[in-house]
A tleap script that builds the chain and sets N, CA, C and O, in Angstrom:
source leaprc.protein.ff14SB
mol = sequence {
  NMET ALA GLY SER PRO MET THR LYS VAL ARG
  PHE SER GLU PRO ALA TYR PRO LEU ALA ASP
  ASP GLY THR TYR ARG ALA PHE MET ASP LYS
  ILE LEU GLU GLU TYR GLY ARG ARG CYS VAL
  ARG GLN GLU GLN PHE GLY TRP GLU LEU ALA
  LYS GLY ASP GLN GLU ARG LEU ASP TYR VAL
  PHE GLN GLY THR MET ALA ASN TYR GLY ASN
  THR GLY TYR LEU LEU GLY GLU ILE HIE PRO
  LYS THR VAL THR ASP PRO GLU THR LEU VAL
  PHE LEU ALA ASP ARG GLU LYS THR ARG TYR
  LEU MET VAL TRP THR PRO LEU GLU ALA SER
  VAL LEU PHE MET MET CYS GLU THR ALA SER
  SER SER GLY GLY ALA GLY ASP GLY LYS ASP
  ALA ALA LYS ALA GLY ALA LYS CLYS
}
set mol.1.N position { 11.932 -2.695 -11.180 }
set mol.1.CA position { 11.703 -4.004 -10.600 }
set mol.1.C position { 10.386 -4.568 -11.128 }
set mol.1.O position { 9.418 -3.838 -11.342 }
set mol.2.N position { 10.376 -5.858 -11.329 }
set mol.2.CA position { 9.187 -6.514 -11.866 }
set mol.2.C position { 8.101 -6.704 -10.818 }
set mol.2.O position { 6.927 -6.858 -11.155 }
set mol.3.N position { 8.495 -6.693 -9.533 }
set mol.3.CA position { 7.519 -6.912 -8.481 }
set mol.3.C position { 8.120 -6.634 -7.118 }
set mol.3.O position { 9.260 -6.186 -6.994 }
set mol.4.N position { 7.324 -6.913 -6.100 }
set mol.4.CA position { 7.726 -6.662 -4.716 }
set mol.4.C position { 8.451 -7.877 -4.136 }
set mol.4.O position { 7.864 -8.955 -4.045 }
set mol.5.N position { 9.713 -7.722 -3.743 }
set mol.5.CA position { 10.403 -8.825 -3.081 }
set mol.5.C position { 9.744 -9.202 -1.742 }
set mol.5.O position { 9.756 -10.371 -1.355 }
set mol.6.N position { 9.181 -8.232 -1.047 }
set mol.6.CA position { 8.583 -8.475 0.269 }
set mol.6.C position { 7.294 -9.285 0.163 }
set mol.6.O position { 7.100 -10.239 0.917 }
set mol.7.N position { 6.416 -8.918 -0.763 }
set mol.7.CA position { 5.116 -9.590 -0.865 }
set mol.7.C position { 5.088 -10.671 -1.937 }
set mol.7.O position { 4.133 -11.444 -2.014 }
set mol.8.N position { 6.124 -10.731 -2.761 }
set mol.8.CA position { 6.230 -11.729 -3.845 }
set mol.8.C position { 5.110 -11.587 -4.881 }
set mol.8.O position { 4.606 -12.583 -5.398 }
set mol.9.N position { 4.730 -10.348 -5.177 }
set mol.9.CA position { 3.676 -10.079 -6.158 }
set mol.9.C position { 4.269 -9.225 -7.279 }
set mol.9.O position { 5.030 -8.289 -7.033 }
set mol.10.N position { 3.903 -9.570 -8.514 }
set mol.10.CA position { 4.379 -8.835 -9.690 }
set mol.10.C position { 3.539 -7.568 -9.898 }
set mol.10.O position { 2.339 -7.540 -9.628 }
set mol.11.N position { 4.208 -6.535 -10.383 }
set mol.11.CA position { 3.524 -5.312 -10.768 }
set mol.11.C position { 3.004 -5.468 -12.192 }
set mol.11.O position { 3.476 -6.331 -12.933 }
set mol.12.N position { 2.047 -4.649 -12.577 }
set mol.12.CA position { 1.527 -4.716 -13.944 }
set mol.12.C position { 2.576 -4.263 -14.952 }
set mol.12.O position { 2.516 -4.644 -16.121 }
set mol.13.N position { 3.534 -3.455 -14.510 }
set mol.13.CA position { 4.705 -3.120 -15.315 }
set mol.13.C position { 5.839 -2.783 -14.351 }
set mol.13.O position { 5.582 -2.361 -13.223 }
set mol.14.N position { 7.099 -2.963 -14.781 }
set mol.14.CA position { 8.228 -2.734 -13.866 }
set mol.14.C position { 8.231 -1.334 -13.260 }
set mol.14.O position { 7.809 -0.362 -13.886 }
set mol.15.N position { 8.717 -1.264 -12.029 }
set mol.15.CA position { 8.762 -0.005 -11.281 }
set mol.15.C position { 10.197 0.310 -10.876 }
set mol.15.O position { 11.077 -0.550 -10.917 }
set mol.16.N position { 10.410 1.554 -10.486 }
set mol.16.CA position { 11.694 1.963 -9.937 }
set mol.16.C position { 11.653 1.779 -8.418 }
set mol.16.O position { 10.753 2.310 -7.767 }
set mol.17.N position { 12.607 1.041 -7.838 }
set mol.17.CA position { 12.665 0.984 -6.371 }
set mol.17.C position { 13.153 2.335 -5.855 }
set mol.17.O position { 14.045 2.940 -6.450 }
set mol.18.N position { 12.584 2.803 -4.768 }
set mol.18.CA position { 12.927 4.111 -4.215 }
set mol.18.C position { 13.535 3.958 -2.827 }
set mol.18.O position { 13.110 3.112 -2.041 }
set mol.19.N position { 14.527 4.780 -2.537 }
set mol.19.CA position { 15.133 4.813 -1.206 }
set mol.19.C position { 14.264 5.696 -0.300 }
set mol.19.O position { 13.505 6.541 -0.775 }
set mol.20.N position { 14.393 5.481 1.001 }
set mol.20.CA position { 13.614 6.277 1.964 }
set mol.20.C position { 14.549 6.997 2.915 }
set mol.20.O position { 15.428 6.383 3.519 }
set mol.21.N position { 14.357 8.297 3.045 }
set mol.21.CA position { 15.130 9.081 4.010 }
set mol.21.C position { 14.420 9.139 5.359 }
set mol.21.O position { 14.817 9.897 6.244 }
set mol.22.N position { 13.374 8.338 5.512 }
set mol.22.CA position { 12.587 8.320 6.737 }
set mol.22.C position { 11.211 8.940 6.555 }
set mol.22.O position { 10.333 8.765 7.400 }
set mol.23.N position { 11.018 9.667 5.451 }
set mol.23.CA position { 9.751 10.354 5.198 }
set mol.23.C position { 8.623 9.361 4.933 }
set mol.23.O position { 7.535 9.488 5.495 }
set mol.24.N position { 8.881 8.377 4.080 }
set mol.24.CA position { 7.841 7.387 3.759 }
set mol.24.C position { 7.459 6.599 5.008 }
set mol.24.O position { 6.278 6.388 5.287 }
set mol.25.N position { 8.475 6.168 5.756 }
set mol.25.CA position { 8.236 5.370 6.965 }
set mol.25.C position { 7.419 6.172 7.967 }
set mol.25.O position { 6.476 5.642 8.555 }
set mol.26.N position { 7.757 7.428 8.171 }
set mol.26.CA position { 7.034 8.273 9.127 }
set mol.26.C position { 5.575 8.430 8.704 }
set mol.26.O position { 4.679 8.388 9.547 }
set mol.27.N position { 5.330 8.611 7.402 }
set mol.27.CA position { 3.961 8.754 6.894 }
set mol.27.C position { 3.160 7.476 7.138 }
set mol.27.O position { 2.020 7.531 7.601 }
set mol.28.N position { 3.764 6.321 6.824 }
set mol.28.CA position { 3.040 5.057 7.021 }
set mol.28.C position { 2.818 4.766 8.506 }
set mol.28.O position { 1.751 4.282 8.884 }
set mol.29.N position { 3.802 5.053 9.344 }
set mol.29.CA position { 3.619 4.842 10.789 }
set mol.29.C position { 2.510 5.734 11.338 }
set mol.29.O position { 1.759 5.317 12.219 }
set mol.30.N position { 2.403 6.950 10.826 }
set mol.30.CA position { 1.338 7.861 11.271 }
set mol.30.C position { -0.037 7.297 10.903 }
set mol.30.O position { -0.971 7.362 11.702 }
set mol.31.N position { -0.160 6.746 9.701 }
set mol.31.CA position { -1.412 6.104 9.293 }
set mol.31.C position { -1.718 4.932 10.220 }
set mol.31.O position { -2.839 4.794 10.709 }
set mol.32.N position { -0.722 4.096 10.455 }
set mol.32.CA position { -0.931 2.865 11.223 }
set mol.32.C position { -1.239 3.111 12.691 }
set mol.32.O position { -1.840 2.257 13.344 }
set mol.33.N position { -0.842 4.255 13.222 }
set mol.33.CA position { -1.171 4.597 14.614 }
set mol.33.C position { -2.675 4.513 14.853 }
set mol.33.O position { -3.119 4.091 15.921 }
set mol.34.N position { -3.457 4.918 13.849 }
set mol.34.CA position { -4.922 4.895 13.978 }
set mol.34.C position { -5.459 3.472 14.113 }
set mol.34.O position { -6.571 3.272 14.601 }
set mol.35.N position { -4.677 2.490 13.686 }
set mol.35.CA position { -5.129 1.098 13.680 }
set mol.35.C position { -4.354 0.237 14.668 }
set mol.35.O position { -4.446 -0.990 14.635 }
set mol.36.N position { -3.589 0.883 15.550 }
set mol.36.CA position { -2.846 0.150 16.572 }
set mol.36.C position { -1.745 -0.727 15.993 }
set mol.36.O position { -1.442 -1.791 16.531 }
set mol.37.N position { -1.147 -0.275 14.891 }
set mol.37.CA position { -0.113 -1.065 14.231 }
set mol.37.C position { 1.101 -0.187 13.942 }
set mol.37.O position { 1.058 1.034 14.094 }
set mol.38.N position { 2.185 -0.840 13.523 }
set mol.38.CA position { 3.413 -0.133 13.165 }
set mol.38.C position { 4.100 -0.874 12.021 }
set mol.38.O position { 3.863 -2.065 11.815 }
set mol.39.N position { 4.946 -0.172 11.283 }
set mol.39.CA position { 5.718 -0.779 10.189 }
set mol.39.C position { 6.899 -1.561 10.753 }
set mol.39.O position { 7.563 -1.111 11.688 }
set mol.40.N position { 7.154 -2.733 10.179 }
set mol.40.CA position { 8.342 -3.493 10.564 }
set mol.40.C position { 9.306 -3.684 9.391 }
set mol.40.O position { 10.517 -3.767 9.596 }
set mol.41.N position { 8.790 -3.754 8.182 }
set mol.41.CA position { 9.597 -3.814 6.950 }
set mol.41.C position { 8.885 -2.974 5.921 }
set mol.41.O position { 7.657 -2.886 5.941 }
set mol.42.N position { 9.621 -2.354 5.020 }
set mol.42.CA position { 8.961 -1.493 4.036 }
set mol.42.C position { 9.627 -1.579 2.674 }
set mol.42.O position { 10.782 -1.985 2.542 }
set mol.43.N position { 8.868 -1.188 1.677 }
set mol.43.CA position { 9.345 -1.023 0.311 }
set mol.43.C position { 8.584 0.151 -0.277 }
set mol.43.O position { 7.473 0.463 0.150 }
set mol.44.N position { 9.192 0.798 -1.260 }
set mol.44.CA position { 8.497 1.849 -1.982 }
set mol.44.C position { 8.993 1.859 -3.422 }
set mol.44.O position { 10.170 1.633 -3.702 }
set mol.45.N position { 8.061 2.127 -4.315 }
set mol.45.CA position { 8.329 2.058 -5.747 }
set mol.45.C position { 7.679 3.244 -6.437 }
set mol.45.O position { 6.757 3.863 -5.905 }
set mol.46.N position { 8.173 3.551 -7.626 }
set mol.46.CA position { 7.591 4.629 -8.395 }
set mol.46.C position { 7.551 4.290 -9.874 }
set mol.46.O position { 8.359 3.510 -10.378 }
set mol.47.N position { 6.606 4.885 -10.542 }
set mol.47.CA position { 6.468 4.786 -11.992 }
set mol.47.C position { 6.400 6.204 -12.542 }
set mol.47.O position { 5.668 7.042 -12.016 }
set mol.48.N position { 7.155 6.473 -13.592 }
set mol.48.CA position { 7.053 7.770 -14.258 }
set mol.48.C position { 5.896 7.709 -15.234 }
set mol.48.O position { 5.719 6.717 -15.941 }
set mol.49.N position { 5.115 8.765 -15.271 }
set mol.49.CA position { 3.959 8.858 -16.162 }
set mol.49.C position { 3.994 10.197 -16.884 }
set mol.49.O position { 4.519 11.179 -16.359 }
set mol.50.N position { 3.443 10.232 -18.067 }
set mol.50.CA position { 3.260 11.516 -18.726 }
set mol.50.C position { 2.203 12.296 -17.936 }
set mol.50.O position { 1.248 11.712 -17.423 }
set mol.51.N position { 2.376 13.576 -17.846 }
set mol.51.CA position { 1.421 14.402 -17.109 }
set mol.51.C position { 0.010 14.168 -17.653 }
set mol.51.O position { -0.225 14.300 -18.854 }
set mol.52.N position { -0.923 13.823 -16.771 }
set mol.52.CA position { -2.313 13.622 -17.161 }
set mol.52.C position { -2.609 12.277 -17.804 }
set mol.52.O position { -3.709 12.085 -18.323 }
set mol.53.N position { -1.660 11.329 -17.788 }
set mol.53.CA position { -1.876 10.019 -18.413 }
set mol.53.C position { -2.676 9.114 -17.472 }
set mol.53.O position { -2.121 8.208 -16.851 }
set mol.54.N position { -3.974 9.366 -17.375 }
set mol.54.CA position { -4.850 8.621 -16.480 }
set mol.54.C position { -4.951 7.143 -16.877 }
set mol.54.O position { -5.069 6.268 -16.020 }
set mol.55.N position { -4.903 6.881 -18.179 }
set mol.55.CA position { -5.020 5.497 -18.651 }
set mol.55.C position { -3.858 4.637 -18.140 }
set mol.55.O position { -4.067 3.514 -17.681 }
set mol.56.N position { -2.654 5.162 -18.222 }
set mol.56.CA position { -1.495 4.394 -17.736 }
set mol.56.C position { -1.507 4.300 -16.219 }
set mol.56.O position { -1.155 3.260 -15.662 }
set mol.57.N position { -1.906 5.369 -15.542 }
set mol.57.CA position { -2.028 5.336 -14.085 }
set mol.57.C position { -3.004 4.234 -13.678 }
set mol.57.O position { -2.714 3.445 -12.778 }
set mol.58.N position { -4.152 4.179 -14.335 }
set mol.58.CA position { -5.139 3.131 -14.042 }
set mol.58.C position { -4.567 1.742 -14.298 }
set mol.58.O position { -4.806 0.814 -13.525 }
set mol.59.N position { -3.803 1.599 -15.393 }
set mol.59.CA position { -3.209 0.304 -15.731 }
set mol.59.C position { -2.239 -0.157 -14.641 }
set mol.59.O position { -2.286 -1.309 -14.212 }
set mol.60.N position { -1.363 0.742 -14.196 }
set mol.60.CA position { -0.385 0.405 -13.159 }
set mol.60.C position { -1.101 0.042 -11.864 }
set mol.60.O position { -0.816 -0.994 -11.264 }
set mol.61.N position { -2.025 0.886 -11.436 }
set mol.61.CA position { -2.734 0.661 -10.174 }
set mol.61.C position { -3.635 -0.572 -10.238 }
set mol.61.O position { -3.500 -1.484 -9.423 }
set mol.62.N position { -4.542 -0.599 -11.195 }
set mol.62.CA position { -5.519 -1.689 -11.251 }
set mol.62.C position { -4.865 -3.036 -11.518 }
set mol.62.O position { -5.238 -4.038 -10.907 }
set mol.63.N position { -3.894 -3.072 -12.423 }
set mol.63.CA position { -3.213 -4.327 -12.725 }
set mol.63.C position { -2.440 -4.854 -11.531 }
set mol.63.O position { -2.475 -6.049 -11.238 }
set mol.64.N position { -1.740 -3.958 -10.840 }
set mol.64.CA position { -0.969 -4.378 -9.669 }
set mol.64.C position { -1.892 -4.858 -8.554 }
set mol.64.O position { -1.639 -5.896 -7.943 }
set mol.65.N position { -2.952 -4.116 -8.287 }
set mol.65.CA position { -3.870 -4.526 -7.222 }
set mol.65.C position { -4.588 -5.828 -7.590 }
set mol.65.O position { -4.841 -6.652 -6.711 }
set mol.66.N position { -4.919 -6.029 -8.856 }
set mol.66.CA position { -5.520 -7.292 -9.293 }
set mol.66.C position { -4.551 -8.444 -9.039 }
set mol.66.O position { -4.970 -9.528 -8.634 }
set mol.67.N position { -3.252 -8.216 -9.277 }
set mol.67.CA position { -2.258 -9.255 -9.009 }
set mol.67.C position { -2.223 -9.618 -7.530 }
set mol.67.O position { -2.036 -10.784 -7.185 }
set mol.68.N position { -2.401 -8.625 -6.647 }
set mol.68.CA position { -2.460 -8.927 -5.214 }
set mol.68.C position { -3.673 -9.803 -4.913 }
set mol.68.O position { -3.554 -10.804 -4.206 }
set mol.69.N position { -4.821 -9.439 -5.436 }
set mol.69.CA position { -6.030 -10.242 -5.225 }
set mol.69.C position { -5.889 -11.642 -5.791 }
set mol.69.O position { -6.304 -12.611 -5.155 }
set mol.70.N position { -5.306 -11.762 -6.981 }
set mol.70.CA position { -5.138 -13.065 -7.626 }
set mol.70.C position { -4.107 -13.945 -6.926 }
set mol.70.O position { -4.086 -15.160 -7.123 }
set mol.71.N position { -3.254 -13.330 -6.110 }
set mol.71.CA position { -2.232 -14.072 -5.388 }
set mol.71.C position { -2.706 -14.458 -3.986 }
set mol.71.O position { -1.944 -15.025 -3.204 }
set mol.72.N position { -3.955 -14.152 -3.673 }
set mol.72.CA position { -4.515 -14.576 -2.394 }
set mol.72.C position { -4.548 -13.529 -1.303 }
set mol.72.O position { -4.861 -13.851 -0.157 }
set mol.73.N position { -4.236 -12.291 -1.623 }
set mol.73.CA position { -4.317 -11.222 -0.621 }
set mol.73.C position { -5.760 -10.757 -0.489 }
set mol.73.O position { -6.451 -10.563 -1.489 }
set mol.74.N position { -6.207 -10.579 0.740 }
set mol.74.CA position { -7.509 -9.998 1.034 }
set mol.74.C position { -7.270 -8.496 1.188 }
set mol.74.O position { -6.575 -8.067 2.108 }
set mol.75.N position { -7.847 -7.702 0.288 }
set mol.75.CA position { -7.611 -6.257 0.246 }
set mol.75.C position { -8.800 -5.494 0.791 }
set mol.75.O position { -9.944 -5.798 0.454 }
set mol.76.N position { -8.543 -4.515 1.621 }
set mol.76.CA position { -9.598 -3.658 2.134 }
set mol.76.C position { -9.145 -2.208 2.113 }
set mol.76.O position { -8.134 -1.860 2.725 }
set mol.77.N position { -9.886 -1.363 1.413 }
set mol.77.CA position { -9.547 0.058 1.402 }
set mol.77.C position { -9.918 0.667 2.740 }
set mol.77.O position { -10.982 0.379 3.288 }
set mol.78.N position { -9.051 1.499 3.258 }
set mol.78.CA position { -9.301 2.199 4.514 }
set mol.78.C position { -9.217 3.700 4.258 }
set mol.78.O position { -8.663 4.141 3.251 }
set mol.79.N position { -9.770 4.469 5.176 }
set mol.79.CA position { -9.788 5.930 5.039 }
set mol.79.C position { -9.271 6.567 6.324 }
set mol.79.O position { -10.052 7.094 7.117 }
set mol.80.N position { -7.949 6.520 6.532 }
set mol.80.CA position { -7.386 7.096 7.760 }
set mol.80.C position { -7.555 8.607 7.810 }
set mol.80.O position { -7.504 9.284 6.783 }
set mol.81.N position { -7.753 9.121 9.001 }
set mol.81.CA position { -7.934 10.569 9.185 }
set mol.81.C position { -6.689 11.342 8.797 }
set mol.81.O position { -6.783 12.498 8.386 }
set mol.82.N position { -5.515 10.718 8.922 }
set mol.82.CA position { -4.259 11.409 8.635 }
set mol.82.C position { -4.024 11.631 7.147 }
set mol.82.O position { -3.172 12.439 6.778 }
set mol.83.N position { -4.759 10.934 6.286 }
set mol.83.CA position { -4.596 11.109 4.839 }
set mol.83.C position { -5.677 12.072 4.355 }
set mol.83.O position { -6.857 11.726 4.289 }
set mol.84.N position { -5.249 13.282 4.019 }
set mol.84.CA position { -6.207 14.319 3.623 }
set mol.84.C position { -6.290 14.505 2.113 }
set mol.84.O position { -7.220 15.147 1.624 }
set mol.85.N position { -5.335 13.955 1.367 }
set mol.85.CA position { -5.343 14.069 -0.097 }
set mol.85.C position { -6.341 13.060 -0.663 }
set mol.85.O position { -6.152 11.857 -0.486 }
set mol.86.N position { -7.398 13.517 -1.341 }
set mol.86.CA position { -8.408 12.587 -1.857 }
set mol.86.C position { -7.882 11.670 -2.960 }
set mol.86.O position { -8.513 10.658 -3.265 }
set mol.87.N position { -6.742 12.002 -3.564 }
set mol.87.CA position { -6.153 11.174 -4.623 }
set mol.87.C position { -5.353 9.995 -4.057 }
set mol.87.O position { -5.082 9.030 -4.771 }
set mol.88.N position { -4.977 10.072 -2.780 }
set mol.88.CA position { -4.186 9.013 -2.154 }
set mol.88.C position { -5.116 7.883 -1.722 }
set mol.88.O position { -6.109 8.107 -1.029 }
set mol.89.N position { -4.776 6.661 -2.145 }
set mol.89.CA position { -5.573 5.482 -1.807 }
set mol.89.C position { -4.789 4.608 -0.844 }
set mol.89.O position { -3.603 4.349 -1.049 }
set mol.90.N position { -5.466 4.151 0.218 }
set mol.90.CA position { -4.803 3.384 1.268 }
set mol.90.C position { -5.537 2.062 1.462 }
set mol.90.O position { -6.765 2.022 1.528 }
set mol.91.N position { -4.768 0.987 1.553 }
set mol.91.CA position { -5.328 -0.352 1.708 }
set mol.91.C position { -4.603 -1.118 2.802 }
set mol.91.O position { -3.426 -0.883 3.075 }
set mol.92.N position { -5.329 -2.034 3.418 }
set mol.92.CA position { -4.724 -3.081 4.220 }
set mol.92.C position { -4.844 -4.352 3.391 }
set mol.92.O position { -5.877 -4.608 2.771 }
set mol.93.N position { -3.786 -5.136 3.387 }
set mol.93.CA position { -3.767 -6.377 2.622 }
set mol.93.C position { -3.324 -7.492 3.555 }
set mol.93.O position { -2.246 -7.426 4.147 }
set mol.94.N position { -4.156 -8.512 3.682 }
set mol.94.CA position { -3.863 -9.633 4.575 }
set mol.94.C position { -3.636 -10.903 3.772 }
set mol.94.O position { -4.334 -11.185 2.798 }
set mol.95.N position { -2.635 -11.662 4.215 }
set mol.95.CA position { -2.389 -12.975 3.625 }
set mol.95.C position { -1.550 -13.790 4.600 }
set mol.95.O position { -0.500 -13.342 5.062 }
set mol.96.N position { -2.030 -14.997 4.905 }
set mol.96.CA position { -1.304 -15.929 5.772 }
set mol.96.C position { -0.843 -15.272 7.075 }
set mol.96.O position { 0.337 -15.336 7.421 }
set mol.97.N position { -1.761 -14.649 7.786 }
set mol.97.CA position { -1.515 -14.034 9.091 }
set mol.97.C position { -0.534 -12.865 9.051 }
set mol.97.O position { 0.009 -12.470 10.083 }
set mol.98.N position { -0.311 -12.318 7.874 }
set mol.98.CA position { 0.543 -11.143 7.738 }
set mol.98.C position { -0.292 -10.016 7.150 }
set mol.98.O position { -1.073 -10.222 6.221 }
set mol.99.N position { -0.115 -8.826 7.705 }
set mol.99.CA position { -0.869 -7.653 7.241 }
set mol.99.C position { 0.098 -6.616 6.697 }
set mol.99.O position { 1.124 -6.313 7.305 }
set mol.100.N position { -0.255 -6.082 5.543 }
set mol.100.CA position { 0.536 -5.038 4.895 }
set mol.100.C position { -0.302 -3.781 4.758 }
set mol.100.O position { -1.516 -3.842 4.569 }
set mol.101.N position { 0.362 -2.648 4.855 }
set mol.101.CA position { -0.242 -1.358 4.537 }
set mol.101.C position { 0.243 -1.001 3.143 }
set mol.101.O position { 1.433 -1.113 2.847 }
set mol.102.N position { -0.681 -0.570 2.282 }
set mol.102.CA position { -0.334 -0.148 0.921 }
set mol.102.C position { -0.888 1.245 0.689 }
set mol.102.O position { -2.066 1.504 0.935 }
set mol.103.N position { -0.033 2.143 0.213 }
set mol.103.CA position { -0.427 3.532 -0.019 }
set mol.103.C position { -0.030 3.915 -1.442 }
set mol.103.O position { 1.139 3.833 -1.820 }
set mol.104.N position { -1.018 4.330 -2.218 }
set mol.104.CA position { -0.810 4.794 -3.593 }
set mol.104.C position { -1.007 6.307 -3.630 }
set mol.104.O position { -2.053 6.810 -3.220 }
set mol.105.N position { -0.006 7.031 -4.119 }
set mol.105.CA position { -0.094 8.484 -4.211 }
set mol.105.C position { 0.283 8.937 -5.614 }
set mol.105.O position { 1.453 8.868 -5.990 }
set mol.106.N position { -0.695 9.402 -6.398 }
set mol.106.CA position { -0.352 9.949 -7.718 }
set mol.106.C position { 0.247 11.348 -7.559 }
set mol.106.O position { -0.242 12.168 -6.782 }
set mol.107.N position { 1.317 11.596 -8.314 }
set mol.107.CA position { 1.960 12.896 -8.327 }
set mol.107.C position { 1.807 13.477 -9.728 }
set mol.107.O position { 1.150 12.866 -10.571 }
set mol.108.N position { 2.384 14.614 -9.995 }
set mol.108.CA position { 2.168 15.273 -11.287 }
set mol.108.C position { 2.599 14.415 -12.470 }
set mol.108.O position { 1.862 14.308 -13.451 }
set mol.109.N position { 3.781 13.798 -12.397 }
set mol.109.CA position { 4.285 13.004 -13.528 }
set mol.109.C position { 4.765 11.627 -13.085 }
set mol.109.O position { 5.661 11.047 -13.699 }
set mol.110.N position { 4.162 11.105 -12.011 }
set mol.110.CA position { 4.546 9.790 -11.505 }
set mol.110.C position { 3.491 9.296 -10.529 }
set mol.110.O position { 2.566 10.020 -10.159 }
set mol.111.N position { 3.657 8.043 -10.124 }
set mol.111.CA position { 2.826 7.505 -9.053 }
set mol.111.C position { 3.756 6.793 -8.080 }
set mol.111.O position { 4.689 6.099 -8.484 }
set mol.112.N position { 3.487 6.975 -6.803 }
set mol.112.CA position { 4.280 6.407 -5.723 }
set mol.112.C position { 3.477 5.299 -5.055 }
set mol.112.O position { 2.300 5.484 -4.746 }
set mol.113.N position { 4.100 4.160 -4.833 }
set mol.113.CA position { 3.481 3.023 -4.153 }
set mol.113.C position { 4.360 2.665 -2.970 }
set mol.113.O position { 5.459 2.135 -3.137 }
set mol.114.N position { 3.862 2.961 -1.758 }
set mol.114.CA position { 4.577 2.647 -0.522 }
set mol.114.C position { 3.873 1.484 0.153 }
set mol.114.O position { 2.645 1.399 0.129 }
set mol.115.N position { 4.638 0.596 0.749 }
set mol.115.CA position { 4.005 -0.466 1.510 }
set mol.115.C position { 4.926 -0.905 2.632 }
set mol.115.O position { 6.146 -0.760 2.564 }
set mol.116.N position { 4.300 -1.446 3.663 }
set mol.116.CA position { 5.091 -2.010 4.748 }
set mol.116.C position { 4.356 -3.181 5.372 }
set mol.116.O position { 3.126 -3.226 5.418 }
set mol.117.N position { 5.149 -4.123 5.849 }
set mol.117.CA position { 4.609 -5.210 6.655 }
set mol.117.C position { 4.349 -4.615 8.027 }
set mol.117.O position { 5.162 -3.843 8.536 }
set mol.118.N position { 3.233 -4.963 8.624 }
set mol.118.CA position { 2.869 -4.344 9.888 }
set mol.118.C position { 2.858 -5.362 11.026 }
set mol.118.O position { 2.799 -6.574 10.818 }
set mol.119.N position { 2.915 -4.820 12.221 }
set mol.119.CA position { 2.775 -5.611 13.441 }
set mol.119.C position { 1.960 -4.792 14.419 }
set mol.119.O position { 1.894 -3.567 14.318 }
set mol.120.N position { 1.343 -5.472 15.357 }
set mol.120.CA position { 0.550 -4.787 16.372 }
set mol.120.C position { 1.455 -3.916 17.231 }
set mol.120.O position { 2.541 -4.342 17.623 }
set mol.121.N position { 1.013 -2.700 17.523 }
set mol.121.CA position { 1.775 -1.808 18.392 }
set mol.121.C position { 1.779 -2.300 19.826 }
set mol.121.O position { 2.772 -2.180 20.544 }
set mol.122.N position { 0.640 -2.861 20.229 }
set mol.122.CA position { 0.477 -3.269 21.621 }
set mol.122.C position { 0.644 -4.766 21.830 }
set mol.122.O position { 0.773 -5.235 22.960 }
set mol.123.N position { 0.641 -5.506 20.734 }
set mol.123.CA position { 0.720 -6.953 20.850 }
set mol.123.C position { -0.616 -7.578 21.220 }
set mol.123.O position { -0.678 -8.768 21.528 }
set mol.124.N position { -1.697 -6.781 21.191 }
set mol.124.CA position { -3.001 -7.315 21.584 }
set mol.124.C position { -4.112 -6.741 20.749 }
set mol.124.O position { -4.047 -6.759 19.520 }
set mol.125.N position { -5.137 -6.228 21.410 }
set mol.125.CA position { -6.340 -5.723 20.735 }
set mol.125.C position { -6.009 -4.518 19.871 }
set mol.125.O position { -4.953 -3.898 19.996 }
set mol.126.N position { -6.954 -4.209 18.990 }
set mol.126.CA position { -6.811 -3.034 18.142 }
set mol.126.C position { -5.925 -3.278 16.947 }
set mol.126.O position { -5.269 -2.356 16.462 }
set mol.127.N position { -5.894 -4.522 16.457 }
set mol.127.CA position { -5.009 -4.812 15.343 }
set mol.127.C position { -5.585 -4.413 13.994 }
set mol.127.O position { -4.929 -4.605 12.971 }
set mol.128.N position { -6.781 -3.867 13.965 }
set mol.128.CA position { -7.337 -3.352 12.726 }
set mol.128.C position { -7.959 -4.395 11.819 }
set mol.128.O position { -8.307 -4.067 10.684 }
set mol.129.N position { -8.115 -5.630 12.258 }
set mol.129.CA position { -8.679 -6.666 11.391 }
set mol.129.C position { -10.078 -6.308 10.919 }
set mol.129.O position { -10.433 -6.593 9.775 }
set mol.130.N position { -10.869 -5.696 11.770 }
set mol.130.CA position { -12.222 -5.331 11.369 }
set mol.130.C position { -12.208 -4.336 10.218 }
set mol.130.O position { -13.095 -4.367 9.365 }
set mol.131.N position { -11.220 -3.457 10.182 }
set mol.131.CA position { -11.125 -2.481 9.090 }
set mol.131.C position { -10.892 -3.188 7.754 }
set mol.131.O position { -11.485 -2.815 6.742 }
set mol.132.N position { -10.040 -4.196 7.752 }
set mol.132.CA position { -9.778 -4.921 6.499 }
set mol.132.C position { -11.007 -5.711 6.062 }
set mol.132.O position { -11.332 -5.752 4.876 }
set mol.133.N position { -11.677 -6.327 7.002 }
set mol.133.CA position { -12.853 -7.119 6.658 }
set mol.133.C position { -13.994 -6.233 6.169 }
set mol.133.O position { -14.754 -6.631 5.287 }
set mol.134.N position { -14.117 -5.046 6.732 }
set mol.134.CA position { -15.215 -4.153 6.374 }
set mol.134.C position { -15.157 -3.763 4.902 }
set mol.134.O position { -16.193 -3.639 4.248 }
set mol.135.N position { -13.944 -3.568 4.379 }
set mol.135.CA position { -13.821 -3.151 2.988 }
set mol.135.C position { -13.223 -4.227 2.111 }
set mol.135.O position { -12.648 -3.922 1.066 }
set mol.136.N position { -13.346 -5.475 2.512 }
set mol.136.CA position { -12.672 -6.573 1.813 }
set mol.136.C position { -13.105 -6.677 0.361 }
set mol.136.O position { -14.288 -6.606 0.029 }
set mol.137.N position { -12.102 -6.847 -0.491 }
set mol.137.CA position { -12.319 -7.070 -1.922 }
set mol.137.C position { -11.350 -8.155 -2.338 }
set mol.137.O position { -10.222 -8.207 -1.848 }
set mol.138.N position { -11.772 -9.007 -3.223 }
set mol.138.CA position { -10.847 -10.039 -3.681 }
set mol.138.C position { -10.763 -10.021 -5.176 }
set mol.138.O position { -10.031 -10.819 -5.763 }
savepdb mol mol.pdb
quit
């Protein structure tokens, strides 16, 4: 796929759409619990990489994230306690009153990009806006 149908943002290079058996959703919901949010819609994509191809990994990640910033998303890296792998990068992305969770996980010969549109778990306080603003990058 050339980009995300949910967020309407192009990837730096086409990705493979991935199906979810519930594992990706459970992982993202566990992260979002810390921020009083939950997943309502999700997508996940993958890119195959040669083992150790850091240059291509950087191109896929940096180019895609730059496209989010250039499309008007306010990006903030977060560090949830539930994510213990130092290679996994987690972001909140806000645009037009919608918040997305984005999780990048490099694997041995691929990279996984999971994301979901989020909503408040309680419908009130604790929506995590301060977390996005604290690490905001554009």
